[in-house]
Residue, then its C-alpha position, 0 to 999 in steps of 0.5 A: x661876406x659869410x665863407x662856406x666850405x663844403x667837404x664832399x666828393x659827390x660832384x652833382x650835389x656839390x654844384x647844386x649846393x654851390x649854386x644855392x649858397x651863392x644865390x644866398x650870398x654866400x661865398x663858397x669853397x668846396x673840397x672832395x676829401x677830409x685832407x683837402x678841406x682841412x688845407x682850405x679851412x686852414x687857409x680861408x678861416x671858413x665861418x661854417x663847414x658842411x662835411x659829408x661824413x661818407x667822403x672816401x679816404x676819409x675819417x669824417x668823424x676825424x676830420x670834424x675833430x681837426x676841424x674844431x680844432x682849427x677854430x671853424x665856428x660852425x660844423x654841420x654833418x650830413x650822412x646817410x647813417x641815423x643811428x644813435x651811436x653815430x650822431x652822438x659820435x659826430x656830436x662829440x667830436x665836435x658838430x654843431x648839427x647832424x643831418x640825415x641824407x639826402x637832405x632838401x636844399x630849403x632845409x639845409x639852408x635854414x639850419x645853415x641860417x640858425x648855426x650862423x645866428x647862434x654862432x654870431x656869424x651873420x657877417x663878416x662885420x660881427x668877425x672883425x671886432x672884438x670889445x670887452x669894455x677895455x680893450x678893442x680890436x677892429x680888423x677893418x680899419x686894423x685898429x687896437x685900443x686900450x681903455x680908448x688910447x690907440x695902441x700902435x702894432x706892427x704888421x706882425x704883431x696885428x697879424x699875430x692878434x688878429x688870427x687869435x681873435x678870428x678863433x677868439x676862446x679857441x687855442x691856436x697851436x704853434x705851429x698854426x701861428x707860425x705858418x699863418x704869420x710866416x708861412x712854410x718859406x721863411x725859417x722861422x721857430x717857436x723862439x720867433x713866435x714867443x718873441x712877438x707874443x712877448x712883444x704883443x703883450x707888452x702893449x696890451x696887457x697891464x701885467x704883461x708877466x701875468x697876462x689877461x688876453x693872451x694865454x698861454x696854454x703850455x706845449x700847445x699854443x695860444x688863445x685870446x680870452x673870450x670877452x664877456x656876453x654883457x660887454x660885447x652886447x654893450x658894444x653892439x647898441 
């Protein structure tokens, strides 16, 4: 089911959108501040975020930037301001579209459908499969194959790969990976993360010392190489 997060402090707006979005079949989350919204986004990996730039005690533009850094595929912002400077800044911070408040619900729903189509996020099934002609990852069946051969991964290795896959092409920071894999209660550091990246490379890379799939952004984190669109299209046919 597609997950949508609304970051808005207005309770009336939240309830109205909750009813409309749930009727459309979307799974709905909400947060009343940018900080709370970032936490929900980190925990739930929503397919799309609707962000009100005027939420109190929140820098809406900074929240937008951080949502993009978290790997949120689609960000739709709304604001009573519609001057060129505000629109340009929001888009530069990572927004996919900018709506002038108040927004009619039918228009908002149409924008959501458009963004989900644009980012190939029409359902969880599309997000659960990675294929580039050689490496395939299926999160539903928890199966990884390299050139048709099943690769056996430990639970931690699979968790690491699945996090990177859900944000394919985007850098996931060391801190985020450590927290998502092991949580905050365990005393796990960067050394443990690097060790599991090493293990994973040994299993899915032809040349582990010159990795093709698991790429390091030195001092920041790791990312999974995005497959070429042609290969993805062939896999869908």
